[in-house]
C-alpha positions in Angstrom: 80.5 132.7 102.5 80.1 130.0 105.1 81.8 126.4 103.9 79.1 122.9 105.0 80.7 120.0 106.7 79.7 116.1 107.0 81.1 115.6 110.9 81.1 111.5 111.4 80.9 110.2 115.4 80.8 107.1 116.0 78.7 105.9 119.7 78.6 103.0 121.4 75.3 102.8 121.8 72.3 103.7 119.5 70.5 105.2 122.1 72.8 107.5 123.2 74.0 108.8 119.4 70.1 109.1 119.0 70.3 111.5 122.2 73.4 113.2 121.3 71.6 113.5 117.6 68.3 115.3 119.7 71.0 117.7 121.3 73.0 118.8 118.5 69.5 119.7 116.3 67.8 121.1 119.4 71.0 123.9 120.0 71.1 124.2 116.0 74.4 122.9 116.2 73.1 120.5 113.1 70.6 120.3 110.1 70.3 117.1 109.9 71.9 114.1 112.1 71.5 110.4 110.3 72.6 107.3 112.6 73.8 104.3 110.8 72.7 102.3 114.4 75.2 98.7 113.2 78.2 99.2 112.0 81.4 97.0 113.0 84.5 99.1 114.2 88.4 97.5 114.2 90.6 100.0 115.6 93.9 100.0 117.7 93.3 101.5 121.6 95.6 101.6 124.8 98.1 99.0 122.5 95.7 96.6 121.7 93.5 96.2 118.6 90.5 96.0 119.5 86.9 95.4 117.7 83.3 97.2 118.6 79.6 97.3 117.4 78.9 101.4 117.6 76.8 103.2 115.8 77.8 105.8 113.1 76.6 109.3 113.0 76.6 111.6 110.1 75.9 115.2 110.6 75.4 118.5 108.6 76.8 121.5 110.2 78.5 124.6 108.9 82.2 125.7 109.9 80.7 128.5 111.9 79.1 126.2 114.2 81.6 123.0 114.2 83.6 124.1 117.0 80.1 124.4 118.8 79.6 121.1 118.1 82.9 119.7 118.9 82.3 120.7 122.5 78.4 119.7 122.5 79.7 116.6 121.4 82.8 115.7 123.4 80.1 117.2 126.8 77.9 114.4 125.8 79.3 111.2 125.0 80.4 108.5 127.0 83.7 107.9 125.3 86.7 110.0 126.5 88.3 110.1 123.2 85.7 110.6 120.8 85.4 110.0 117.0 84.9 113.4 115.8 85.9 114.3 112.4 84.7 116.9 109.8 85.3 116.6 105.9 83.8 119.5 103.4 81.0 119.1 101.5 82.4 120.4 97.9 79.5 119.7 96.0 75.7 119.4 96.7 72.3 120.6 95.8 71.8 124.4 96.1 68.6 124.1 97.6 70.1 121.2 99.8 72.6 123.6 101.6 70.7 126.8 101.9 68.5 124.4 103.9 71.3 123.2 106.7 72.7 126.9 106.5 69.3 128.3 107.6 68.5 125.6 109.9 71.9 125.8 111.8 71.7 129.8 112.1 72.3 131.4 115.8 69.1 131.7 117.1 70.6 134.9 119.3 72.2 136.7 116.6 
């Protein structure tokens, strides 16, 4: 049985998030991507505490599509080490989860 996931990815700009989101949905790697356009991130990078304004993508996919989604995000992303964090969906509306699974079915199969 399929496992549905929420994947979190931050980007440097809203435009970058939109470009990546369009690709992921077009290629059926994601059923849906929500973009939160303005977040503030505070993190340690290369030994320094850094503060940046970023956008957050909230991506819905399945575990079967995750590896290809992660690979594609890394290909398209401007960061050398992009945040790509997947969390299993424990519960959700049956109709929505059915739609999610159908939306990411690999058309080549």
